[in-house]
Residue frames relative to the residue before (quaternion, step in Angstrom):
aa qw qx qy qz dx dy dz
M 1.0000 0.0000 0.0000 0.0000 0.00 0.00 0.00
N 0.2832 -0.7235 0.6044 0.1763 3.53 -1.30 0.48
A 0.0352 -0.7990 0.6002 -0.0122 3.56 -0.93 0.92
K 0.1837 -0.7653 0.6065 0.1130 3.55 -1.11 0.71
V 0.1678 -0.7853 0.5936 0.0528 3.54 -0.95 1.00
F 0.1777 -0.7821 0.5930 0.0718 3.57 -0.78 1.09
L 0.0546 -0.7969 0.6016 -0.0042 3.58 -0.75 1.11
S 0.3913 -0.6915 0.5484 0.2609 3.55 -0.94 0.86
D 0.5236 -0.6555 0.4563 0.2966 3.55 -1.27 0.34
E 0.5463 0.6298 -0.3882 0.3927 3.58 1.25 0.21
G 0.8626 0.0477 -0.0605 0.4999 3.57 -0.58 1.16
Y 0.4671 -0.6800 0.5096 0.2446 3.52 -1.42 0.05
G 0.5685 0.6539 -0.3823 0.3209 3.58 1.07 -0.70
H 0.6615 0.5080 -0.3245 0.4463 3.59 0.95 -0.80
I 0.5976 0.5486 -0.3655 0.4564 3.59 1.15 -0.54
V 0.6406 0.5156 -0.3151 0.4738 3.57 0.98 -0.86
R 0.6600 0.4956 -0.3112 0.4710 3.62 0.91 -0.87
Q 0.6717 0.5027 -0.3131 0.4451 3.56 0.91 -0.86
S 0.5848 0.5582 -0.3730 0.4553 3.58 1.13 -0.58
A 0.6332 0.5278 -0.3272 0.4618 3.59 1.06 -0.74
V 0.6538 0.5058 -0.3105 0.4693 3.60 0.98 -0.84
I 0.6548 0.5097 -0.3137 0.4616 3.59 0.91 -0.90
N 0.6713 0.4944 -0.3060 0.4597 3.60 0.89 -0.90
A 0.6360 0.5195 -0.3314 0.4646 3.59 1.05 -0.74
L 0.6449 0.5088 -0.3199 0.4722 3.59 0.98 -0.78
K 0.6485 0.5160 -0.3158 0.4620 3.59 1.01 -0.80
E 0.6280 0.5371 -0.3427 0.4469 3.59 1.05 -0.70
F 0.6855 0.4588 -0.2759 0.4934 3.58 1.06 -0.76
D 0.8025 0.0080 0.0395 0.5953 3.59 1.03 -0.79
S 0.2191 -0.8305 0.5030 0.0963 3.55 -0.07 1.33
S 0.5909 0.6018 -0.3649 0.3944 3.59 1.23 -0.21
I 0.5195 0.6453 -0.4260 0.3637 3.62 1.20 -0.18
D 0.2022 -0.7547 0.6153 0.1047 3.56 -0.93 0.98
F 0.1734 -0.8113 0.5549 0.0624 3.55 -0.74 1.09
T 0.0918 -0.7385 0.6650 0.0631 3.52 -1.19 0.76
I 0.1481 -0.7960 0.5841 0.0568 3.58 -0.76 1.06
Q 0.1351 -0.7887 0.5976 0.0511 3.55 -0.90 1.00
T 0.2979 0.7132 -0.5849 0.2459 3.56 -0.68 1.17
H 0.3223 -0.7744 0.5108 0.1883 3.60 -1.21 0.07
K 0.7733 0.4319 -0.2460 0.3937 3.56 0.23 -1.31
H 0.8043 0.2336 -0.1021 0.5368 3.58 0.89 -0.93
I 0.2098 0.8217 -0.5107 0.1411 3.58 1.09 0.62
D 0.6131 0.5420 -0.3577 0.4499 3.62 1.08 -0.59
F 0.6321 0.5160 -0.3265 0.4771 3.58 1.07 -0.72
V 0.6038 0.5470 -0.3452 0.4660 3.58 1.07 -0.75
K 0.6431 0.5324 -0.3178 0.4493 3.59 0.95 -0.87
E 0.6551 0.5413 -0.3077 0.4280 3.56 1.05 -0.79
I 0.8322 0.2834 -0.1157 0.4623 3.58 0.80 -0.95
I 0.7331 0.3148 -0.2285 0.5579 3.62 1.23 -0.18
S 0.1325 -0.8258 0.5469 0.0362 3.56 -0.49 1.19
D 0.8270 0.2676 -0.1902 0.4563 3.53 -1.37 0.30
V 0.5535 0.5505 -0.4407 0.4431 3.57 0.84 1.01
K 0.4360 -0.6346 0.5560 0.3132 3.55 -1.25 0.43
L 0.2200 -0.7875 0.5665 0.1023 3.56 -1.14 0.63
I 0.0994 -0.7434 0.6582 0.0648 3.53 -1.15 0.79
D 0.2669 -0.7724 0.5604 0.1344 3.56 -0.65 1.15
K 0.3488 0.7150 -0.5254 0.3017 3.55 -0.13 1.34
F 0.4413 -0.6891 0.5174 0.2505 3.55 -0.99 0.91
N 0.2508 -0.8151 0.5148 0.0880 3.57 -0.88 1.03
N 0.7351 -0.5331 0.2178 0.3576 3.57 0.93 1.03
I 0.7084 0.4657 -0.3033 0.4351 3.63 0.67 -0.99
K 0.0605 0.7943 -0.5991 0.0809 3.54 -0.84 1.03
W 0.1437 -0.7831 0.6041 0.0351 3.55 -1.00 0.94
H 0.1322 -0.7936 0.5918 0.0497 3.57 -0.88 0.96
R 0.0026 0.8047 -0.5923 0.0400 3.57 -0.86 0.97
H 0.4878 -0.5972 0.5392 0.3386 3.51 -1.37 0.31
D 0.7071 -0.4481 0.3211 0.4428 3.60 -1.26 0.16
S 0.6392 0.5401 -0.3149 0.4478 3.58 1.16 -0.62
G 0.5568 -0.5972 0.3950 0.4211 3.58 1.27 -0.32
S 0.5492 0.6107 -0.4027 0.4040 3.59 1.22 -0.29
P 0.5929 -0.6085 0.3867 0.3587 3.61 -1.07 0.65
N 0.3207 -0.7038 0.6017 0.1995 3.53 -1.10 0.78
I 0.2597 -0.8256 0.4805 0.1416 3.56 0.17 1.32
S 0.6475 0.5341 -0.3244 0.4361 3.57 0.93 -0.84
A 0.6862 0.4722 -0.2846 0.4745 3.60 0.89 -0.94
I 0.6194 0.5334 -0.3400 0.4650 3.59 1.03 -0.75
N 0.6674 0.5110 -0.2943 0.4548 3.55 0.90 -0.96
T 0.6469 0.5224 -0.3155 0.4572 3.58 1.00 -0.82
Y 0.6788 0.4925 -0.3019 0.4534 3.59 0.86 -0.92
Y 0.7618 0.3919 -0.2114 0.4705 3.58 0.82 -0.96
N 0.3838 0.7499 -0.4677 0.2676 3.59 1.25 0.06
N 0.7918 0.1913 -0.1056 0.5704 3.60 1.01 -0.80
Y 0.2090 0.8390 -0.4837 0.1358 3.55 1.19 0.59
L 0.6294 0.5536 -0.3551 0.4140 3.61 0.93 -0.75
D 0.6280 0.5090 -0.3333 0.4852 3.59 1.09 -0.61
I 0.6207 0.5305 -0.3290 0.4744 3.57 1.04 -0.82
A 0.6759 0.5080 -0.2884 0.4495 3.57 0.89 -0.99
K 0.6430 0.5320 -0.3249 0.4450 3.59 0.96 -0.84
T 0.6656 0.4902 -0.2939 0.4798 3.59 0.93 -0.90
Y 0.6442 0.5364 -0.3067 0.4508 3.55 0.98 -0.92
M 0.6905 0.4838 -0.2877 0.4543 3.60 0.83 -0.97
A 0.6201 0.5385 -0.3446 0.4547 3.59 1.04 -0.71
A 0.6614 0.4982 -0.3025 0.4721 3.58 1.00 -0.82
E 0.6778 0.4881 -0.2970 0.4628 3.60 0.93 -0.86
Q 0.5905 0.5991 -0.3628 0.4010 3.58 1.08 -0.70
K 0.6495 0.5537 -0.3149 0.4152 3.56 1.07 -0.73
S 0.7931 0.3380 -0.1592 0.4810 3.59 1.07 -0.65
I 0.5453 0.6846 -0.3884 0.2882 3.58 1.17 -0.44
A 0.5553 0.6466 -0.3865 0.3524 3.60 1.14 -0.50
Q 0.6187 0.5663 -0.3474 0.4193 3.61 1.18 -0.42
Y 0.6803 0.4781 -0.2812 0.4791 3.58 1.29 -0.19
D 0.4370 -0.6986 0.5108 0.2450 3.54 -1.14 0.72
F 0.7773 -0.0879 0.0364 0.6219 3.58 1.20 -0.50
I 0.2233 -0.7576 0.5941 0.1522 3.55 -1.28 0.33
I 0.1796 -0.7331 0.6442 0.1236 3.52 -1.35 0.46
S 0.0570 -0.7943 0.6043 0.0277 3.59 -0.94 0.83
D 0.0319 0.8011 -0.5923 0.0802 3.54 -0.88 1.04
F 0.5445 -0.6943 -0.4635 0.0814 1.71 0.49 2.43
V 0.0680 0.7761 -0.6101 0.1441 3.54 -0.07 1.45
Y 0.4342 -0.7718 0.4089 0.2202 3.58 -0.67 1.09
E 0.6852 0.5617 -0.3110 0.3440 3.58 0.69 -1.09
P 0.6092 0.5676 -0.3808 0.4021 3.66 0.94 -0.63
F 0.5795 0.5797 -0.3852 0.4240 3.62 1.09 -0.55
K 0.6884 0.4732 -0.2751 0.4760 3.57 0.91 -0.96
V 0.6418 0.5231 -0.3223 0.4588 3.60 0.94 -0.88
A 0.6677 0.5044 -0.2993 0.4585 3.58 0.92 -0.92
K 0.6581 0.5098 -0.3208 0.4517 3.59 0.88 -0.89
D 0.6514 0.5147 -0.3130 0.4612 3.58 0.96 -0.85
S 0.7193 0.4093 -0.2297 0.5123 3.58 1.17 -0.60
K 0.4385 -0.7249 0.4247 0.3192 3.57 1.37 0.19
I 0.4517 0.6357 -0.4720 0.4111 3.54 1.00 0.97
K 0.5059 -0.6540 0.4712 0.3071 3.57 -0.96 0.87
A 0.0568 -0.8062 0.5888 -0.0128 3.56 -0.97 0.91
Y 0.0944 -0.8193 0.5655 -0.0067 3.56 -0.79 1.08
G 0.2117 -0.7717 0.5891 0.1126 3.54 -1.04 0.83
V 0.1018 -0.7520 0.6471 0.0732 3.55 -1.22 0.58
A 0.2589 0.7762 -0.5302 0.2220 3.59 -0.54 1.11
H 0.2684 -0.7301 0.5890 0.2191 3.57 -1.24 0.35
F 0.7487 0.0160 -0.1266 0.6505 3.55 1.36 0.14
T 0.3326 -0.7262 0.5593 0.2220 3.58 -1.25 0.29
W 0.5767 -0.6263 0.4005 0.3387 3.58 -1.07 0.72
D 0.5946 0.5474 -0.3883 0.4428 3.62 1.06 -0.53
W 0.6382 0.4991 -0.3150 0.4943 3.59 1.04 -0.79
F 0.6565 0.5414 -0.3083 0.4252 3.57 0.86 -1.00
F 0.7163 0.4482 -0.2621 0.4662 3.57 0.76 -1.04
S 0.6118 0.5622 -0.3575 0.4264 3.59 1.11 -0.59
K 0.6713 0.5074 -0.2882 0.4571 3.61 1.21 -0.44
L 0.5896 0.5874 -0.3692 0.4134 3.59 1.25 -0.15
Y 0.0338 -0.7774 0.6280 0.0137 3.53 -1.13 0.74
P 0.4610 -0.2438 -0.8435 0.1285 1.49 -1.65 1.91
R 0.7385 -0.4200 0.2856 0.4435 3.55 -1.31 0.27
A 0.2888 -0.7908 0.5225 0.1349 3.56 -0.83 1.03
I 0.7910 0.1266 -0.0736 0.5940 3.60 1.08 -0.66
E 0.5755 -0.6131 0.4215 0.3394 3.56 -1.17 0.60
Q 0.6627 -0.5482 0.3507 0.3706 3.54 -1.21 0.61
Q 0.6610 0.5189 -0.3263 0.4329 3.61 0.97 -0.79
I 0.6246 0.5084 -0.3424 0.4840 3.60 1.17 -0.53
Q 0.6018 0.5433 -0.3399 0.4767 3.56 1.06 -0.76
K 0.6603 0.5070 -0.2948 0.4692 3.57 0.97 -0.91
H 0.6182 0.5430 -0.3321 0.4613 3.57 1.04 -0.80
F 0.6423 0.5262 -0.3227 0.4543 3.59 0.92 -0.90
T 0.7178 0.4570 -0.2736 0.4486 3.57 0.71 -1.05
Q 0.6328 0.5244 -0.3419 0.4558 3.61 0.98 -0.72
C 0.6444 0.4985 -0.3165 0.4859 3.58 1.01 -0.78
G 0.6571 0.5205 -0.3168 0.4438 3.59 0.92 -0.88
L 0.6698 0.4946 -0.2945 0.4691 3.57 1.01 -0.78
A 0.5915 0.5714 -0.3629 0.4380 3.60 1.25 -0.27
A 0.5095 0.6476 -0.4236 0.3762 3.61 1.24 -0.25
T 0.5489 -0.5916 0.4701 0.3574 3.57 -1.13 0.62
K 0.7566 -0.1450 0.1171 0.6268 3.57 0.97 -0.96
I 0.1436 -0.7420 0.6425 0.1264 3.54 -1.23 0.54
F 0.2537 -0.7943 0.5421 0.1043 3.55 -0.70 1.13
F 0.0662 -0.8099 0.5823 -0.0250 3.54 -0.74 1.14
P 0.3259 -0.7481 0.5449 0.1927 3.63 -0.83 0.97
P 0.7179 -0.3976 0.3139 0.4775 3.63 -1.24 -0.03
F 0.7788 0.3312 -0.2926 0.4452 3.52 -1.33 0.55
T 0.4084 0.6598 -0.5086 0.3731 3.60 1.22 0.28
P 0.5347 -0.6356 0.4356 0.3469 3.64 -0.85 0.85
Q 0.5203 -0.6665 0.4415 0.3002 3.58 -0.85 1.01
E 0.5628 0.6108 -0.3721 0.4144 3.57 1.14 -0.63
I 0.6575 0.4995 -0.3011 0.4770 3.58 1.02 -0.81
L 0.6628 0.5112 -0.3065 0.4532 3.58 0.90 -0.91
N 0.6476 0.5202 -0.3184 0.4568 3.57 1.04 -0.75
Y 0.7026 0.4802 -0.2758 0.4469 3.57 0.95 -0.86
Y 0.7413 0.3759 -0.2198 0.5107 3.56 0.85 -0.97
K 0.2388 -0.8066 0.5308 0.1025 3.55 -0.16 1.33
N 0.6456 0.4911 -0.3200 0.4896 3.59 1.27 -0.25
S 0.4328 0.7157 -0.4496 0.3136 3.59 1.24 0.31
V 0.1081 -0.7542 0.6454 0.0539 3.52 -1.23 0.69
K 0.3014 -0.7587 0.5495 0.1778 3.59 -0.69 1.06
V 0.0226 -0.7931 0.6078 -0.0309 3.56 -0.90 0.99
P 0.6072 -0.5371 0.4161 0.4119 3.63 -1.23 0.23
F 0.7148 -0.3977 0.3332 0.4689 3.56 -1.32 -0.02
I 0.3465 -0.7407 0.5499 0.1700 3.55 -1.10 0.84
I 0.0584 0.8257 -0.5462 0.1287 3.55 -0.31 1.33
R 0.5211 -0.6209 0.4906 0.3198 3.55 -1.12 0.72
K 0.1949 -0.7733 0.5932 0.1097 3.57 -1.08 0.72
G 0.8338 0.2714 -0.1662 0.4511 3.54 -1.27 0.42
I 0.4196 0.7046 -0.4813 0.3097 3.60 1.09 0.52
N 0.4952 -0.6450 0.4958 0.3049 3.55 -1.25 0.45
L 0.1885 -0.8131 0.5436 0.0886 3.57 0.09 1.31
K 0.3009 -0.7819 0.5289 0.1354 3.53 -0.97 0.92
K 0.2179 -0.7621 0.5966 0.1253 3.55 -1.23 0.57
V 0.4097 -0.6618 0.5577 0.2884 3.54 -1.19 0.53
A 0.6851 -0.4619 0.3467 0.4439 3.58 -1.27 0.22
A 0.6383 -0.5519 0.3761 0.3828 3.55 -1.10 0.74
N 0.1071 0.7911 -0.5823 0.1535 3.53 -0.83 1.07
K 0.3299 -0.7736 0.5117 0.1755 3.58 -0.73 1.04
K 0.5544 0.6161 -0.3969 0.3944 3.58 1.24 -0.24
F 0.6072 -0.5185 0.4618 0.3863 3.55 -1.34 0.36
K 0.2230 -0.8254 0.5123 0.0809 3.59 -0.60 1.17
I 0.0380 -0.8014 0.5952 -0.0450 3.55 -0.77 1.13
M 0.0933 -0.8075 0.5817 0.0293 3.59 -0.80 1.01
F 0.3017 -0.7221 0.5977 0.1744 3.53 -1.10 0.84
I 0.0426 -0.7819 0.6216 0.0198 3.58 -0.96 0.89
D 0.1996 -0.7622 0.6074 0.1011 3.55 -0.75 1.11
S 0.5883 -0.5281 0.4466 0.4189 3.57 -1.28 0.04
G 0.6587 -0.5031 0.3765 0.4139 3.57 -1.25 0.30
A 0.6879 0.4653 -0.2736 0.4853 3.57 1.15 -0.62
G 0.4723 -0.7110 0.4218 0.3059 3.61 1.25 0.04
V 0.1776 0.8314 -0.5092 0.1338 3.57 1.13 0.66
L 0.7695 0.3610 -0.1853 0.4933 3.60 0.99 -0.84
N 0.2894 0.8137 -0.4758 0.1666 3.57 1.27 0.12
K 0.7067 0.4583 -0.2705 0.4662 3.59 0.76 -1.01
S 0.6575 0.5178 -0.3126 0.4492 3.58 0.99 -0.83
I 0.6543 0.5001 -0.3176 0.4701 3.59 0.96 -0.82
K 0.6088 0.5504 -0.3496 0.4519 3.59 1.03 -0.76
K 0.6563 0.5050 -0.3077 0.4686 3.58 0.97 -0.86
S 0.6776 0.5013 -0.3022 0.4452 3.58 0.93 -0.88
L 0.6038 0.5832 -0.3622 0.4051 3.60 1.05 -0.71
K 0.6168 0.5737 -0.3453 0.4138 3.59 1.07 -0.67
Q 0.6630 0.5149 -0.3006 0.4527 3.58 1.21 -0.52
L 0.5999 0.6591 -0.3406 0.2994 3.55 1.14 -0.66
E 0.5389 0.6177 -0.4102 0.3996 3.60 1.20 -0.32
K 0.6161 0.5520 -0.3395 0.4477 3.56 1.26 -0.35
I 0.6968 0.4326 -0.2498 0.5147 3.59 1.30 -0.24
D 0.1624 -0.8358 0.5211 0.0591 3.59 -0.46 1.18
E 0.6766 0.5616 -0.3018 0.3683 3.59 1.07 -0.65
Y 0.7192 0.3796 -0.2413 0.5296 3.61 1.27 -0.10
S 0.2685 -0.6997 0.6260 0.2154 3.52 -1.37 0.34
F 0.1948 -0.7983 0.5647 0.0767 3.56 -0.88 0.99
Y 0.1558 -0.7912 0.5893 0.0489 3.54 -1.05 0.83
V 0.0541 0.7737 -0.6278 0.0656 3.55 -0.96 0.97
S 0.6087 -0.5170 0.4368 0.4141 3.55 -1.28 0.22
E 0.5129 -0.6512 0.4593 0.3193 3.58 -1.05 0.70
S 0.4632 0.6576 -0.4568 0.3799 3.59 1.25 0.09
F 0.5964 0.5118 -0.3671 0.4975 3.59 1.28 -0.25
P 0.3591 -0.7689 0.4862 0.2083 3.63 -0.61 1.09
G 0.7120 0.4808 -0.3324 0.3890 3.53 -1.34 0.25
A 0.3265 -0.7203 0.5787 0.1993 3.53 -1.29 0.44
F 0.0361 -0.7981 0.6009 -0.0238 3.55 -0.95 0.94
K 0.5538 -0.5983 0.4672 0.3421 3.54 -1.12 0.70
N 0.8430 0.1481 -0.1459 0.4961 3.58 -1.01 0.92
V 0.6088 0.5137 -0.3678 0.4797 3.62 1.23 0.28
I 0.1149 -0.7979 0.5916 0.0154 3.55 -0.68 1.16
K 0.3400 -0.7665 0.5177 0.1701 3.56 -0.87 1.00
I 0.2503 -0.7342 0.6169 0.1333 3.55 -1.09 0.86
P 0.5702 -0.6201 0.3970 0.3644 3.63 -0.81 0.92
K 0.4917 -0.7141 0.4147 0.2763 3.58 -0.75 1.04
E 0.6283 0.5268 -0.3536 0.4502 3.59 1.18 -0.34
H 0.5877 0.5655 -0.3685 0.4462 3.61 1.29 -0.12
L 0.4437 -0.6398 0.5507 0.3009 3.55 -1.22 0.57
L 0.4325 -0.7144 0.4803 0.2681 3.60 -0.66 1.05
V 0.5984 0.5775 -0.3727 0.4117 3.59 1.07 -0.62
D 0.5863 0.5805 -0.3741 0.4233 3.61 1.18 -0.39
Y 0.6855 0.4593 -0.2720 0.4951 3.61 1.28 -0.26
I 0.4217 0.7414 -0.4532 0.2592 3.60 1.22 -0.23
H 0.6532 0.5455 -0.3164 0.4191 3.59 0.93 -0.88
D 0.7138 0.4507 -0.2424 0.4781 3.58 1.18 -0.54
M 0.6079 0.5673 -0.3401 0.4393 3.59 1.30 0.12
D 0.4341 -0.6633 0.5405 0.2820 3.54 -1.30 0.38
L 0.7933 0.0191 0.0220 0.6082 3.58 1.18 -0.59
V 0.1609 -0.7477 0.6356 0.1053 3.54 -1.18 0.73
I 0.1330 -0.7569 0.6361 0.0700 3.55 -0.95 0.96
G 0.3872 0.7494 -0.4741 0.2526 3.57 -0.63 0.99
R 0.6854 -0.4276 0.4030 0.4301 3.46 -1.44 0.00
V 0.4487 -0.7344 0.4465 0.2447 3.57 -0.96 0.86
G 0.0765 0.7910 -0.5930 0.1297 3.55 0.62 1.17
F 0.5831 -0.6411 0.3663 0.3387 3.55 -1.00 0.79
N 0.6201 0.5405 -0.3586 0.4412 3.59 1.05 -0.61
T 0.6388 0.5138 -0.3220 0.4736 3.59 0.99 -0.83
I 0.6296 0.5360 -0.3228 0.4606 3.57 0.98 -0.88
S 0.6802 0.5080 -0.2931 0.4397 3.56 0.81 -1.05
E 0.6809 0.4838 -0.2920 0.4658 3.58 0.92 -0.91
C 0.6404 0.5164 -0.3312 0.4620 3.62 0.99 -0.77
I 0.6522 0.5027 -0.3134 0.4729 3.58 0.96 -0.83
T 0.6359 0.5373 -0.3249 0.4488 3.58 0.98 -0.82
F 0.7863 0.3108 -0.1517 0.5120 3.58 0.85 -0.98
R 0.4326 -0.7578 0.4108 0.2645 3.56 1.37 0.33
T 0.3797 0.7043 -0.4898 0.3462 3.53 1.00 0.97
P 0.4360 -0.7150 0.4790 0.2632 3.63 -0.62 1.07
M 0.2577 -0.7829 0.5572 0.1012 3.54 -1.20 0.69
L 0.1621 -0.7136 0.6713 0.1178 3.51 -1.22 0.69
L 0.1940 -0.8721 0.4484 0.0252 3.52 -0.25 1.37
I 0.1540 -0.7620 0.6246 0.0742 3.52 -1.12 0.81
G 0.2866 -0.7891 0.5221 0.1502 3.56 -0.74 1.02
E 0.3267 -0.6939 0.5920 0.2476 3.52 -1.38 -0.15
A 0.5404 -0.6418 0.4365 0.3249 3.55 -0.97 0.85
M 0.8723 0.0349 -0.0469 0.4855 3.55 -0.99 0.94
N 0.5039 0.6082 -0.4637 0.4013 3.60 1.01 0.71
P 0.3220 -0.8012 0.4661 0.1926 3.62 -0.18 1.22
E 0.6072 0.5459 -0.3665 0.4460 3.60 1.06 -0.60
M 0.6734 0.4939 -0.2939 0.4650 3.58 0.88 -0.96
S 0.6425 0.5282 -0.3228 0.4517 3.58 0.97 -0.86
E 0.6578 0.5109 -0.3017 0.4640 3.57 0.96 -0.89
N 0.6543 0.5175 -0.3103 0.4558 3.58 0.95 -0.87
I 0.6529 0.5115 -0.3137 0.4622 3.58 0.95 -0.88
L 0.6531 0.5201 -0.3193 0.4483 3.59 0.88 -0.92
N 0.6662 0.5042 -0.3038 0.4579 3.59 0.92 -0.87
L 0.6911 0.4784 -0.2879 0.4589 3.58 0.91 -0.88
L 0.6515 0.5040 -0.3204 0.4678 3.58 0.99 -0.78
S 0.6801 0.4939 -0.2977 0.4527 3.59 0.93 -0.87
S 0.6937 0.4466 -0.2730 0.4948 3.58 1.16 -0.59
G 0.4593 -0.7181 0.4197 0.3120 3.58 1.30 -0.15
L 0.5156 0.6781 -0.3915 0.3478 3.58 1.26 0.28
G 0.7944 0.1612 -0.1008 0.5769 3.57 1.26 -0.05
F 0.2652 -0.7334 0.6040 0.1639 3.53 -1.36 0.16
F 0.3950 -0.7452 0.4993 0.1984 3.57 -1.11 0.67
I 0.0584 -0.7528 0.6540 0.0458 3.54 -1.16 0.77
S 0.4224 -0.7054 0.5047 0.2633 3.57 -0.91 0.87
L 0.6378 -0.5307 0.3953 0.3940 3.54 -1.25 0.44
N 0.6381 0.5314 -0.3263 0.4516 3.58 1.02 -0.76
E 0.6593 0.4917 -0.3094 0.4772 3.60 0.97 -0.82
L 0.6245 0.5383 -0.3383 0.4535 3.58 1.02 -0.76
E 0.7428 0.4416 -0.2319 0.4466 3.56 0.81 -1.02
N 0.8396 0.2525 -0.0714 0.4756 3.55 0.92 -0.90
G 0.8182 0.2419 -0.1141 0.5089 3.61 1.14 -0.35
L 0.2774 0.8010 -0.4998 0.1779 3.58 1.18 0.41
N 0.6296 0.5589 -0.3412 0.4181 3.60 1.01 -0.76
K 0.6946 0.4156 -0.2671 0.5230 3.62 1.18 -0.50
F 0.6433 0.5563 -0.3172 0.4195 3.56 1.04 -0.84
L 0.6759 0.5493 -0.3100 0.3812 3.58 0.78 -1.02
P 0.6807 0.4755 -0.3289 0.4499 3.67 0.70 -0.90
N 0.6534 0.5077 -0.3148 0.4650 3.60 0.99 -0.79
F 0.6507 0.5187 -0.3118 0.4587 3.57 0.96 -0.87
I 0.6934 0.4767 -0.2875 0.4576 3.58 0.83 -0.96
K 0.6582 0.5070 -0.3046 0.4657 3.59 1.07 -0.71
R 0.8045 0.3502 -0.1487 0.4561 3.58 0.84 -1.01
N 0.8267 0.2862 -0.1001 0.4740 3.60 0.93 -0.84
Y 0.5851 0.6533 -0.3727 0.3032 3.57 1.04 -0.77
K 0.6729 0.5214 -0.3198 0.4161 3.60 0.80 -0.95
T 0.6385 0.5258 -0.3294 0.4553 3.59 1.02 -0.75
I 0.6689 0.4841 -0.2978 0.4791 3.58 0.93 -0.89
K 0.6401 0.5269 -0.3248 0.4551 3.59 0.97 -0.85
S 0.6387 0.5225 -0.3216 0.4643 3.58 1.00 -0.79
K 0.6379 0.5152 -0.3194 0.4751 3.58 1.00 -0.84
M 0.6534 0.5137 -0.3077 0.4631 3.56 0.95 -0.87
D 0.6785 0.5103 -0.2941 0.4390 3.57 0.87 -0.96
N 0.7905 0.3559 -0.1522 0.4746 3.58 1.06 -0.72
H 0.4461 0.6874 -0.4801 0.3131 3.62 1.18 0.10
N 0.2703 -0.7678 0.5597 0.1552 3.59 -1.20 0.52
L 0.2746 0.7736 -0.5172 0.2423 3.56 1.10 0.74
A 0.3621 -0.7501 0.5159 0.2003 3.58 -0.71 1.08
T 0.2015 -0.7961 0.5644 0.0836 3.57 -1.14 0.66
N 0.5064 0.6534 -0.4189 0.3758 3.59 1.16 0.55
G 0.1643 0.8383 -0.5037 0.1284 3.57 1.10 0.72
A 0.6316 0.5454 -0.3447 0.4299 3.60 0.97 -0.80
E 0.6661 0.4950 -0.3044 0.4675 3.58 0.96 -0.84
I 0.6339 0.5249 -0.3274 0.4641 3.59 1.00 -0.79
I 0.6445 0.5128 -0.3160 0.4710 3.60 0.96 -0.87
A 0.6524 0.5197 -0.3165 0.4518 3.59 0.89 -0.92
E 0.6525 0.5095 -0.3146 0.4644 3.60 0.94 -0.84
H 0.6305 0.5350 -0.3252 0.4589 3.60 0.96 -0.86
I 0.6845 0.4983 -0.2888 0.4470 3.56 0.82 -1.05
L 0.7100 0.4643 -0.2727 0.4537 3.57 0.77 -1.00
N 0.6230 0.5168 -0.3435 0.4762 3.61 1.07 -0.62
D 0.6273 0.5431 -0.3247 0.4540 3.57 1.06 -0.76
L 0.7270 0.4757 -0.2306 0.4382 3.53 0.99 -0.91
K 0.4879 0.6738 -0.4359 0.3433 3.61 1.23 -0.16
């Protein structure tokens, strides 16, 4: 069989999740040939997904943010002002080539669902939130109502959309083609360890877009005041600091999560999934006016699997915040992590669904 995978150019976590789905499908049926279409992060795709064909093409979805991580409403509105024309041209081009594929997967580009349905080809989505939901939570309105309607109509054209835990219930209620699955985690990877160290190990993880770069730099200056912990950051952060150990920038920081006592970072869904899998407690940093981040924080706090730190505390008071947090809150979160029963075989479940559908 031939399959085409559409990846948006926003972030890295969905690429990592999609690699897990592709590998699970290959384990069940090694004869499937995959073609991946994406643009901005195509080099990253080459690094983590092997034995696939690649098409370098932008897939429409674009997100604009300020340096703080908050949405740039004006830029979003400008880009999506003529989106329906962009979508129409895009779908016409995809219609010409889609017949060569037996099924498609989109994570999470809307138009391929509609193109596939019109061509009577099975189409599957993988997402932990949808852009129509996301944009509906922004104020003032970022995209016009007819574009929102276009997104949802395309999404409803999918054969099935697979959603892991912590997906907003509002999305599950609306998308009647939704299927709930466990967390989607890579399998069989070569997990990395840091050098042997008896100190409490804490790693900082920024987003792929470097949203927290400036804030983490500020926090690193405080860490020389703390001797009882070892801190780990990507070597992409300049300068040398006492008790701060650099991880090679070509390495995925998520590959070190299993070897840490605590992760401090933005609440991206991939980081959350990996921390839950390896039962590593999280200290979470939000983003202003970002509905995905807000939803993730609420879910983690309510489940007791993480704790929240404000941007101001991270930048200016981490040396005081950390000892208090570890003394008062860490053991409770660690216990919750050690004893949770959240499944992490979402990729295998998705692969089984797809292959059963295609019989």
